[in-house]
N, CA, C and O atoms as a GROMACS GRO file, in nm:
protein
  280
    1UNK      N    1   0.085  -0.117   0.000
    1UNK     CA    2   0.000   0.000   0.000
    1UNK      C    3   0.089   0.123   0.000
    1UNK      O    4   0.200   0.120   0.054
    2UNK      N    5   0.042   0.230  -0.060
    2UNK     CA    6   0.117   0.356  -0.066
    2UNK      C    7   0.027   0.470  -0.022
    2UNK      O    8  -0.085   0.485  -0.072
    3UNK      N    9   0.077   0.549   0.071
    3UNK     CA   10   0.009   0.669   0.117
    3UNK      C   11   0.094   0.789   0.081
    3UNK      O   12   0.217   0.781   0.089
    4UNK      N   13   0.032   0.900   0.041
    4UNK     CA   14   0.104   1.022   0.008
    4UNK      C   15   0.035   1.136   0.079
    4UNK      O   16  -0.088   1.140   0.090
    5UNK      N   17   0.114   1.230   0.129
    5UNK     CA   18   0.057   1.347   0.195
    5UNK      C   19   0.165   1.436   0.250
    5UNK      O   20   0.282   1.427   0.211
    6UNK      N   21   0.126   1.524   0.341
    6UNK     CA   22   0.220   1.617   0.403
    6UNK      C   23   0.247   1.580   0.548
    6UNK      O   24   0.311   1.658   0.619
    7UNK      N   25   0.202   1.469   0.591
    7UNK     CA   26   0.219   1.419   0.727
    7UNK      C   27   0.120   1.308   0.750
    7UNK      O   28   0.016   1.302   0.683
    8UNK      N   29   0.149   1.221   0.843
    8UNK     CA   30   0.062   1.103   0.860
    8UNK      C   31  -0.084   1.139   0.882
    8UNK      O   32  -0.172   1.065   0.838
    9UNK      N   33  -0.111   1.249   0.948
    9UNK     CA   34  -0.251   1.284   0.975
    9UNK      C   35  -0.326   1.323   0.848
    9UNK      O   36  -0.449   1.318   0.846
   10UNK      N   37  -0.253   1.363   0.743
   10UNK     CA   38  -0.321   1.404   0.620
   10UNK      C   39  -0.292   1.311   0.502
   10UNK      O   40  -0.331   1.342   0.390
   11UNK      N   41  -0.226   1.199   0.527
   11UNK     CA   42  -0.193   1.106   0.418
   11UNK      C   43  -0.319   1.052   0.351
   11UNK      O   44  -0.420   1.025   0.416
   12UNK      N   45  -0.310   1.036   0.222
   12UNK     CA   46  -0.417   0.977   0.142
   12UNK      C   47  -0.363   0.849   0.080
   12UNK      O   48  -0.256   0.851   0.018
   13UNK      N   49  -0.434   0.739   0.096
   13UNK     CA   50  -0.388   0.613   0.036
   13UNK      C   51  -0.414   0.620  -0.114
   13UNK      O   52  -0.526   0.647  -0.158
   14UNK      N   53  -0.309   0.595  -0.193
   14UNK     CA   54  -0.321   0.603  -0.338
   14UNK      C   55  -0.307   0.468  -0.408
   14UNK      O   56  -0.350   0.453  -0.522
   15UNK      N   57  -0.247   0.369  -0.340
   15UNK     CA   58  -0.235   0.234  -0.395
   15UNK      C   59  -0.273   0.131  -0.290
   15UNK      O   60  -0.243   0.148  -0.171
   16UNK      N   61  -0.340   0.025  -0.333
   16UNK     CA   62  -0.369  -0.089  -0.246
   16UNK      C   63  -0.350  -0.214  -0.330
   16UNK      O   64  -0.408  -0.227  -0.438
   17UNK      N   65  -0.269  -0.307  -0.280
   17UNK     CA   66  -0.241  -0.433  -0.352
   17UNK      C   67  -0.192  -0.406  -0.494
   17UNK      O   68  -0.226  -0.480  -0.587
   18UNK      N   69  -0.113  -0.300  -0.511
   18UNK     CA   70  -0.054  -0.268  -0.640
   18UNK      C   71  -0.144  -0.196  -0.738
   18UNK      O   72  -0.103  -0.172  -0.852
   19UNK      N   73  -0.265  -0.160  -0.698
   19UNK     CA   74  -0.358  -0.093  -0.788
   19UNK      C   75  -0.394   0.045  -0.734
   19UNK      O   76  -0.409   0.064  -0.614
   20UNK      N   77  -0.407   0.141  -0.825
   20UNK     CA   78  -0.448   0.276  -0.787
   20UNK      C   79  -0.590   0.276  -0.732
   20UNK      O   80  -0.678   0.207  -0.784
   21UNK      N   81  -0.612   0.355  -0.626
   21UNK     CA   82  -0.746   0.358  -0.566
   21UNK      C   83  -0.801   0.500  -0.554
   21UNK      O   84  -0.909   0.518  -0.497
   22UNK      N   85  -0.732   0.600  -0.606
   22UNK     CA   86  -0.787   0.735  -0.602
   22UNK      C   87  -0.909   0.740  -0.692
   22UNK      O   88  -0.906   0.690  -0.804
   23UNK      N   89  -1.015   0.801  -0.643
   23UNK     CA   90  -1.140   0.800  -0.718
   23UNK      C   91  -1.161   0.925  -0.802
   23UNK      O   92  -1.260   0.934  -0.874
   24UNK      N   93  -1.069   1.021  -0.796
   24UNK     CA   94  -1.088   1.143  -0.873
   24UNK      C   95  -0.957   1.219  -0.888
   24UNK      O   96  -0.862   1.198  -0.812
   25UNK      N   97  -0.955   1.308  -0.986
   25UNK     CA   98  -0.839   1.395  -1.002
   25UNK      C   99  -0.827   1.490  -0.883
   25UNK      O  100  -0.716   1.530  -0.847
   26UNK      N  101  -0.940   1.525  -0.822
   26UNK     CA  102  -0.937   1.613  -0.706
   26UNK      C  103  -0.865   1.546  -0.589
   26UNK      O  104  -0.788   1.610  -0.518
   27UNK      N  105  -0.889   1.417  -0.571
   27UNK     CA  106  -0.820   1.343  -0.465
   27UNK      C  107  -0.671   1.337  -0.494
   27UNK      O  108  -0.590   1.349  -0.402
   28UNK      N  109  -0.634   1.318  -0.620
   28UNK     CA  110  -0.493   1.317  -0.657
   28UNK      C  111  -0.430   1.453  -0.633
   28UNK      O  112  -0.317   1.462  -0.585
   29UNK      N  113  -0.503   1.560  -0.664
   29UNK     CA  114  -0.451   1.694  -0.641
   29UNK      C  115  -0.427   1.718  -0.493
   29UNK      O  116  -0.328   1.782  -0.456
   30UNK      N  117  -0.516   1.669  -0.407
   30UNK     CA  118  -0.495   1.683  -0.262
   30UNK      C  119  -0.372   1.606  -0.217
   30UNK      O  120  -0.294   1.654  -0.135
   31UNK      N  121  -0.355   1.486  -0.271
   31UNK     CA  122  -0.243   1.401  -0.230
   31UNK      C  123  -0.109   1.457  -0.275
   31UNK      O  124  -0.011   1.452  -0.202
   32UNK      N  125  -0.105   1.510  -0.396
   32UNK     CA  126   0.022   1.551  -0.454
   32UNK      C  127   0.035   1.702  -0.469
   32UNK      O  128   0.131   1.749  -0.531
   33UNK      N  129  -0.057   1.780  -0.414
   33UNK     CA  130  -0.060   1.923  -0.438
   33UNK      C  131   0.032   2.008  -0.354
   33UNK      O  132   0.047   2.127  -0.383
   34UNK      N  133   0.095   1.954  -0.253
   34UNK     CA  134   0.179   2.035  -0.167
   34UNK      C  135   0.317   2.062  -0.224
   34UNK      O  136   0.361   1.993  -0.316
   35UNK      N  137   0.384   2.162  -0.168
   35UNK     CA  138   0.521   2.192  -0.210
   35UNK      C  139   0.614   2.079  -0.169
   35UNK      O  140   0.708   2.045  -0.242
   36UNK      N  141   0.589   2.022  -0.054
   36UNK     CA  142   0.663   1.906  -0.006
   36UNK      C  143   0.562   1.797   0.028
   36UNK      O  144   0.449   1.827   0.067
   37UNK      N  145   0.601   1.673   0.014
   37UNK     CA  146   0.512   1.564   0.049
   37UNK      C  147   0.591   1.447   0.103
   37UNK      O  148   0.712   1.437   0.085
   38UNK      N  149   0.520   1.360   0.168
   38UNK     CA  150   0.580   1.236   0.215
   38UNK      C  151   0.511   1.120   0.144
   38UNK      O  152   0.394   1.129   0.106
   39UNK      N  153   0.585   1.013   0.126
   39UNK     CA  154   0.529   0.891   0.069
   39UNK      C  155   0.562   0.778   0.165
   39UNK      O  156   0.677   0.761   0.205
   40UNK      N  157   0.462   0.702   0.201
   40UNK     CA  158   0.479   0.589   0.293
   40UNK      C  159   0.438   0.462   0.221
   40UNK      O  160   0.323   0.450   0.178
   41UNK      N  161   0.530   0.369   0.208
   41UNK     CA  162   0.507   0.245   0.135
   41UNK      C  163   0.510   0.129   0.232
   41UNK      O  164   0.607   0.112   0.306
   42UNK      N  165   0.405   0.048   0.233
   42UNK     CA  166   0.398  -0.070   0.319
   42UNK      C  167   0.390  -0.193   0.230
   42UNK      O  168   0.289  -0.217   0.163
   43UNK      N  169   0.498  -0.271   0.230
   43UNK     CA  170   0.501  -0.392   0.148
   43UNK      C  171   0.441  -0.512   0.220
   43UNK      O  172   0.420  -0.616   0.159
   44UNK      N  173   0.413  -0.495   0.350
   44UNK     CA  174   0.352  -0.603   0.426
   44UNK      C  175   0.444  -0.720   0.454
   44UNK      O  176   0.398  -0.832   0.473
   45UNK      N  177   0.575  -0.695   0.456
   45UNK     CA  178   0.670  -0.805   0.477
   45UNK      C  179   0.773  -0.774   0.585
   45UNK      O  180   0.887  -0.821   0.577
   46UNK      N  181   0.737  -0.698   0.686
   46UNK     CA  182   0.832  -0.668   0.793
   46UNK      C  183   0.818  -0.526   0.841
   46UNK      O  184   0.722  -0.456   0.810
   47UNK      N  185   0.919  -0.484   0.919
   47UNK     CA  186   0.910  -0.352   0.980
   47UNK      C  187   1.028  -0.263   0.946
   47UNK      O  188   1.054  -0.167   1.018
   48UNK      N  189   1.101  -0.290   0.839
   48UNK     CA  190   1.214  -0.207   0.800
   48UNK      C  191   1.165  -0.069   0.757
   48UNK      O  192   1.050  -0.053   0.717
   49UNK      N  193   1.253   0.029   0.767
   49UNK     CA  194   1.219   0.165   0.728
   49UNK      C  195   1.336   0.227   0.654
   49UNK      O  196   1.451   0.191   0.677
   50UNK      N  197   1.306   0.321   0.566
   50UNK     CA  198   1.409   0.395   0.492
   50UNK      C  199   1.356   0.534   0.465
   50UNK      O  200   1.235   0.558   0.466
   51UNK      N  201   1.447   0.626   0.440
   51UNK     CA  202   1.408   0.763   0.409
   51UNK      C  203   1.495   0.812   0.295
   51UNK      O  204   1.615   0.782   0.290
   52UNK      N  205   1.436   0.888   0.202
   52UNK     CA  206   1.515   0.947   0.095
   52UNK      C  207   1.455   1.082   0.059
   52UNK      O  208   1.338   1.108   0.086
   53UNK      N  209   1.536   1.166  -0.002
   53UNK     CA  210   1.492   1.297  -0.047
   53UNK      C  211   1.516   1.305  -0.197
   53UNK      O  212   1.613   1.249  -0.248
   54UNK      N  213   1.428   1.373  -0.267
   54UNK     CA  214   1.446   1.393  -0.410
   54UNK      C  215   1.403   1.534  -0.447
   54UNK      O  216   1.322   1.595  -0.377
   55UNK      N  217   1.456   1.584  -0.556
   55UNK     CA  218   1.418   1.717  -0.604
   55UNK      C  219   1.368   1.711  -0.747
   55UNK      O  220   1.352   1.814  -0.811
   56UNK      N  221   1.345   1.592  -0.798
   56UNK     CA  222   1.311   1.576  -0.939
   56UNK      C  223   1.161   1.582  -0.965
   56UNK      O  224   1.110   1.509  -1.050
   57UNK      N  225   1.092   1.666  -0.893
   57UNK     CA  226   0.948   1.684  -0.917
   57UNK      C  227   0.919   1.830  -0.952
   57UNK      O  228   0.817   1.886  -0.911
   58UNK      N  229   1.009   1.890  -1.030
   58UNK     CA  230   0.988   2.028  -1.072
   58UNK      C  231   0.867   2.036  -1.166
   58UNK      O  232   0.823   1.935  -1.220
   59UNK      N  233   0.815   2.156  -1.183
   59UNK     CA  234   0.700   2.176  -1.271
   59UNK      C  235   0.730   2.125  -1.412
   59UNK      O  236   0.646   2.058  -1.473
   60UNK      N  237   0.848   2.157  -1.463
   60UNK     CA  238   0.884   2.112  -1.598
   60UNK      C  239   0.887   1.960  -1.609
   60UNK      O  240   0.837   1.903  -1.706
   61UNK      N  241   0.946   1.895  -1.511
   61UNK     CA  242   0.954   1.748  -1.512
   61UNK      C  243   0.814   1.687  -1.511
   61UNK      O  244   0.785   1.594  -1.587
   62UNK      N  245   0.730   1.738  -1.424
   62UNK     CA  246   0.593   1.685  -1.414
   62UNK      C  247   0.516   1.712  -1.543
   62UNK      O  248   0.442   1.626  -1.590
   63UNK      N  249   0.532   1.831  -1.601
   63UNK     CA  250   0.463   1.864  -1.726
   63UNK      C  251   0.503   1.769  -1.838
   63UNK      O  252   0.417   1.718  -1.910
   64UNK      N  253   0.633   1.745  -1.852
   64UNK     CA  254   0.681   1.654  -1.957
   64UNK      C  255   0.624   1.514  -1.936
   64UNK      O  256   0.580   1.451  -2.032
   65UNK      N  257   0.624   1.467  -1.814
   65UNK     CA  258   0.580   1.330  -1.787
   65UNK      C  259   0.428   1.317  -1.776
   65UNK      O  260   0.377   1.205  -1.770
   66UNK      N  261   0.357   1.428  -1.773
   66UNK     CA  262   0.211   1.422  -1.768
   66UNK      C  263   0.153   1.363  -1.897
   66UNK      O  264   0.039   1.317  -1.898
   67UNK      N  265   0.231   1.364  -2.003
   67UNK     CA  266   0.185   1.305  -2.129
   67UNK      C  267   0.160   1.156  -2.116
   67UNK      O  268   0.089   1.098  -2.198
   68UNK      N  269   0.217   1.092  -2.013
   68UNK     CA  270   0.197   0.950  -1.992
   68UNK      C  271   0.065   0.921  -1.920
   68UNK      O  272   0.022   0.805  -1.916
   69UNK      N  273  -0.001   1.023  -1.865
   69UNK     CA  274  -0.126   1.005  -1.791
   69UNK      C  275  -0.236   0.963  -1.888
   69UNK      O  276  -0.253   1.023  -1.994
   70UNK      N  277  -0.310   0.861  -1.850
   70UNK     CA  278  -0.420   0.817  -1.936
   70UNK      C  279  -0.552   0.838  -1.867
   70UNK      O  280  -0.657   0.807  -1.924
   0.00000   0.00000   0.00000
C-alpha cells in the first residue's frame, strides 16, 4: 500500500495491492498538491524503514511526464 501526503494525519492512500485507488483527479490533487510531500510504502513483509529525499518533481519534469497520464 502507498500513502502520500504532508504528514501522517493528512496522508491519502493512493495504492492498495498494487492498484491505484484514487477515485478522482481532485483526490490526486490533494495528495500531490503540496510543495513538499511524504510517501509511505507498506510492502507487508516486515518492519524495515528507509528515508530518501528527491528534487526531481519540478513543474517542468511533471509537465513533460504528464503526457503518460491516461
